[in-house]
C-alpha positions as CSV (number, residue, x, y, z in Angstrom):
1,M,11.6,-84.4,18.5
2,S,7.6,-83.9,18.4
3,S,5.2,-83.4,20.9
4,S,3.8,-86.4,20.5
5,E,7.3,-88.4,20.6
6,C,8.5,-86.3,23.8
7,R,5.2,-87.1,25.6
8,R,5.2,-91.0,25.0
9,R,9.3,-90.7,26.3
10,G,7.8,-89.0,29.3
11,I,9.7,-85.9,28.6
12,S,7.3,-82.9,29.8
13,I,7.6,-79.5,27.7
14,S,6.4,-76.6,29.3
15,I,5.7,-73.8,26.9
16,S,5.0,-70.1,29.2
17,Q,3.4,-67.6,27.9
18,P,4.8,-63.5,27.6
19,S,3.6,-61.8,30.2
20,A,1.4,-58.7,30.3
21,L,4.3,-56.2,31.1
22,T,6.5,-58.1,28.0
23,Q,3.6,-57.9,25.7
24,L,3.0,-54.3,26.4
25,R,6.9,-53.7,26.0
26,A,6.9,-55.4,23.0
27,R,3.8,-53.2,21.6
28,R,5.8,-49.7,22.6
29,W,9.1,-51.1,20.7
30,T,7.0,-51.8,17.4
31,A,5.0,-48.3,17.6
32,A,8.4,-46.8,17.8
33,L,10.1,-48.4,15.2
34,L,6.8,-47.6,13.2
35,L,7.5,-43.9,14.2
36,L,10.8,-43.4,13.2
37,V,10.2,-45.1,10.0
38,L,7.4,-42.6,9.0
39,L,8.9,-39.7,10.5
40,A,12.7,-40.1,9.1
41,P,11.7,-38.5,5.6
42,A,10.1,-35.3,7.4
43,A,13.2,-35.0,9.3
44,W,15.2,-34.9,6.4
45,L,13.2,-32.7,4.6
46,L,13.1,-30.2,7.5
47,H,16.9,-30.5,7.8
48,R,18.5,-30.5,4.3
49,P,20.0,-27.5,2.9
50,L,17.5,-25.5,0.8
51,S,17.8,-24.9,-2.9
52,T,18.7,-21.4,-4.5
53,E,15.1,-21.3,-5.8
54,E,13.9,-22.2,-2.5
55,Q,15.7,-19.8,-0.3
56,T,13.8,-16.8,-2.7
57,L,10.0,-17.8,-1.5
58,P,8.4,-15.5,0.6
59,R,8.1,-17.1,4.1
60,S,5.0,-16.4,6.3
61,D,7.1,-15.3,9.5
62,S,7.7,-11.7,10.8
63,T,11.4,-12.1,10.5
64,A,11.9,-13.9,7.1
65,A,9.5,-11.2,5.6
66,A,11.7,-8.1,7.3
67,S,14.6,-9.4,5.6
68,I,13.2,-10.0,1.8
69,P,13.5,-6.8,-0.2
70,P,10.5,-4.9,-1.6
71,P,10.5,-5.2,-5.5
72,L,12.6,-1.9,-5.7
73,M,14.8,-1.1,-3.0
74,I,14.3,2.6,-2.0
75,D,17.5,4.5,-2.4
76,S,17.9,6.1,1.5
77,A,20.4,8.5,0.4
78,L,18.1,9.7,-2.2
79,L,15.3,9.6,0.4
80,A,17.7,11.3,3.1
81,R,18.2,14.0,0.7
82,A,14.1,14.5,0.3
83,Q,13.3,15.0,3.3
84,S,15.9,17.3,3.9
85,V,14.0,19.9,1.7
86,C,11.0,20.8,3.5
87,D,9.9,21.3,7.4
88,V,7.6,19.3,8.4
89,D,6.9,21.6,11.1
90,R,6.6,24.7,9.4
91,H,5.3,23.5,6.4
92,E,7.9,24.9,3.9
93,C,10.3,24.0,1.9
94,S,13.8,25.4,1.3
95,R,13.9,24.9,-3.0
96,L,11.8,23.0,-5.4
97,L,11.6,19.0,-5.5
98,T,12.9,16.9,-8.3
99,W,11.0,14.3,-9.9
100,E,13.1,11.4,-7.9
101,E,12.7,13.0,-5.0
102,L,9.0,13.4,-5.1
103,G,8.8,9.4,-5.7
104,V,11.2,8.3,-2.7
105,L,9.0,10.0,-0.8
106,L,5.9,8.7,-2.4
107,A,7.6,5.2,-2.3
108,A,8.7,5.8,1.3
109,D,4.8,6.9,2.5
110,V,6.1,10.0,4.3
111,P,3.6,12.7,2.2
112,Q,4.4,14.7,5.6
113,Y,7.6,16.1,3.5
114,L,5.7,17.2,0.6
115,S,5.1,21.3,1.1
116,R,5.3,24.5,-0.3
117,L,7.9,27.6,-0.3
118,P,7.0,30.0,1.8
119,P,5.5,32.5,-0.9
120,N,2.9,30.0,-1.6
121,Q,2.4,28.4,1.8
122,R,1.5,32.1,2.9
123,A,-0.8,32.8,0.4
124,Y,-2.4,29.3,0.8
125,M,-2.9,29.9,4.2
126,D,-4.6,33.5,3.8
127,A,-6.8,32.2,1.0
128,R,-8.2,29.8,3.3
129,R,-8.4,32.6,6.0
130,R,-10.4,34.5,3.1
131,M,-12.6,30.9,2.9
132,V,-13.9,30.4,6.2
133,A,-14.7,34.6,6.3
134,E,-17.0,33.8,3.6
135,Y,-18.1,30.4,4.0
136,R,-19.0,27.6,6.5
137,S,-16.2,26.0,6.2
138,V,-13.1,25.3,3.3
139,S,-15.0,22.5,2.1
140,D,-18.4,24.7,1.3
141,H,-16.3,27.1,-0.9
142,I,-14.9,23.6,-2.4
143,R,-18.7,22.6,-3.7
144,A,-19.1,25.6,-5.1
145,H,-16.5,26.6,-6.7
146,K,-15.4,23.0,-8.1
147,F,-19.0,21.8,-8.6
148,G,-21.1,24.1,-8.6
149,A,-23.0,23.4,-5.9
150,A,-26.0,25.4,-4.6
151,C,-25.6,27.6,-1.6
152,S,-27.7,29.3,1.0
153,L,-26.5,31.9,3.9
154,N,-26.9,29.9,7.6
155,A,-27.7,32.1,10.5
156,E,-24.3,33.6,10.8
157,G,-24.1,34.8,7.5
158,K,-21.7,32.3,6.0
159,K,-22.4,30.3,2.9
160,E,-23.3,26.4,3.5
161,C,-23.1,24.6,0.2
162,E,-24.1,20.8,-0.4
163,F,-23.7,18.5,-2.7
164,P,-26.6,17.0,-5.0
165,A,-27.5,13.5,-3.5
166,A,-27.6,12.5,-7.3
167,G,-23.9,12.7,-7.4
168,T,-23.6,9.8,-5.1
169,L,-22.8,5.9,-5.5
170,P,-24.3,2.9,-3.6
171,V,-22.2,1.7,-1.1
172,D,-21.5,-1.6,-2.8
173,D,-20.7,0.0,-6.5
174,L,-16.8,-0.9,-6.3
175,V,-16.7,-0.4,-10.4
176,T,-18.3,2.9,-11.3
177,L,-16.1,5.9,-11.8
178,P,-17.7,8.6,-9.0
179,Q,-18.5,12.2,-9.9
180,S,-14.8,14.0,-10.0
181,R,-13.8,16.9,-11.0
182,L,-10.0,17.6,-12.1
183,F,-8.5,21.2,-11.6
184,P,-4.9,22.7,-11.6
185,N,-3.9,22.7,-7.4
186,D,-3.9,26.6,-6.7
187,F,-1.3,26.1,-4.2
188,S,1.2,23.2,-5.6
189,Y,3.8,22.1,-4.0
190,A,7.1,23.1,-4.4
191,L,8.1,21.0,-7.7
192,E,10.5,21.8,-10.1
193,A,9.5,22.7,-13.5
194,G,8.0,20.6,-15.9
195,I,6.2,18.9,-13.1
196,S,2.6,19.3,-12.9
197,H,0.2,19.4,-9.8
198,D,-3.3,18.4,-10.0
199,L,-6.4,17.8,-7.6
200,V,-9.4,15.2,-8.5
201,W,-12.2,16.0,-6.4
202,L,-14.8,14.0,-5.9
203,Q,-18.4,13.8,-4.3
204,Q,-17.6,10.4,-3.0
205,P,-15.3,8.9,-0.9
206,L,-12.8,6.2,-1.6
207,A,-10.7,4.0,0.0
208,R,-7.1,4.9,-0.3
209,N,-6.2,1.7,-2.2
210,D,-9.5,1.5,-4.1
211,S,-8.9,0.0,-7.5
212,R,-10.6,3.0,-9.2
213,I,-8.2,5.6,-8.2
214,P,-5.6,4.4,-10.9
215,R,-8.2,4.7,-13.4
216,L,-9.1,8.2,-12.6
217,V,-5.6,8.9,-12.7
218,E,-5.8,7.5,-16.5
219,L,-9.0,8.9,-17.0
220,Y,-7.5,12.6,-16.6
221,K,-3.6,11.9,-17.3
222,P,-3.5,8.8,-19.7
223,A,-0.2,7.1,-20.3
224,S,0.2,7.1,-23.7
225,Q,1.2,11.4,-23.0
226,F,2.1,11.8,-19.2
227,E,4.3,9.8,-16.7
228,T,2.2,10.2,-13.5
229,M,2.4,9.6,-9.7
230,H,-0.6,10.4,-7.4
231,L,-1.1,10.4,-3.6
232,V,-3.8,10.2,-0.8
233,N,-2.8,11.7,2.2
234,P,-3.6,9.6,5.1
235,P,-6.7,10.8,7.4
236,R,-3.4,12.8,10.1
237,L,-2.6,15.0,7.1
238,Q,-5.7,15.8,5.4
239,T,-6.3,19.5,5.3
240,I,-10.3,19.0,4.1
241,P,-11.1,15.8,5.0
242,D,-15.0,15.8,3.8
243,I,-14.3,15.9,0.3
244,F,-12.0,12.9,-0.9
245,H,-9.1,13.6,-3.5
246,I,-6.3,12.6,-5.2
247,H,-3.0,14.3,-6.0
248,I,-1.9,13.7,-9.5
249,F,2.0,14.5,-10.3
250,A,2.4,14.4,-13.7
251,R,4.9,15.3,-16.8
252,R,4.6,15.2,-20.2
253,W,6.2,12.1,-22.3
254,D,7.9,14.4,-24.8
255,E,9.6,16.4,-22.0
256,T,11.1,13.2,-20.3
257,G,12.3,11.2,-23.6
258,G,9.0,9.6,-24.7
259,P,7.5,6.0,-23.8
260,G,9.2,3.3,-25.1
261,G,13.1,2.1,-24.2
262,A,14.6,3.9,-21.0
263,A,11.8,6.3,-19.9
264,E,9.6,3.8,-20.4
265,E,11.3,1.1,-17.8
266,K,11.6,4.0,-15.5
267,R,7.5,4.6,-15.6
268,E,7.5,0.7,-15.2
269,R,9.9,1.3,-12.2
270,R,7.9,4.3,-10.3
271,R,4.2,2.3,-10.7
272,R,6.0,-0.6,-8.6
273,M,7.3,1.7,-6.4
274,Q,4.2,3.6,-5.8
275,R,1.9,2.4,-3.3
276,P,-2.2,2.5,-3.1
277,R,-2.4,6.0,-1.4
């Protein structure tokens, strides 16, 4: 029956408008349903099982990061054996370190376990005493004997030797290799025969992770001829902190099977192990 017909017959029809409270409730229910529709896919993504590939991806939280193994796991037994060779407090080693033991100590970033056999350590300490008796410091001796720096006598009658200013690169030059010299370490660490221990002395300091350090290693010990590892001691272990130097440990390929094949794979693993120092 139409509304006009109802009026003609005298039937009264009253259509009440919904109250404000009812309208508010309706809008809330509509918003809740819309929100549920929008969030349902996200909730499914959060709670679904991860694929095998996704499970291997790194995560930013510290707990997950700590559980992800490094590119090459450190052999804990080998590390423990290497750490037992040298007395950290006395700076003396009971025997010679193997190449593998040296590598695991560098990979674990515990260079404090590198030292000398007792006779070499005593010779090293005696040499330092002689240096400071003649020079203002051990650093002055290094400047004079490794770089040929000019020296003059101070009021105490000791030699003071300085680098020429021309040997310093601009601070913002992060590409050019600074002036450097390679010398065998006069007091090598306790290392097995066939492992050389050299020092690259620089007139200008670099950061431990400076990208030029591997280039300097390659300059003096090319990878085509040598298997190498290198070390820049952290400040707390530096005995000559005011002259930057790099320890290079190397052995010739002809003594380790030559590059290629298993020897090449071994070299690549050690490069992955070595952190910037």
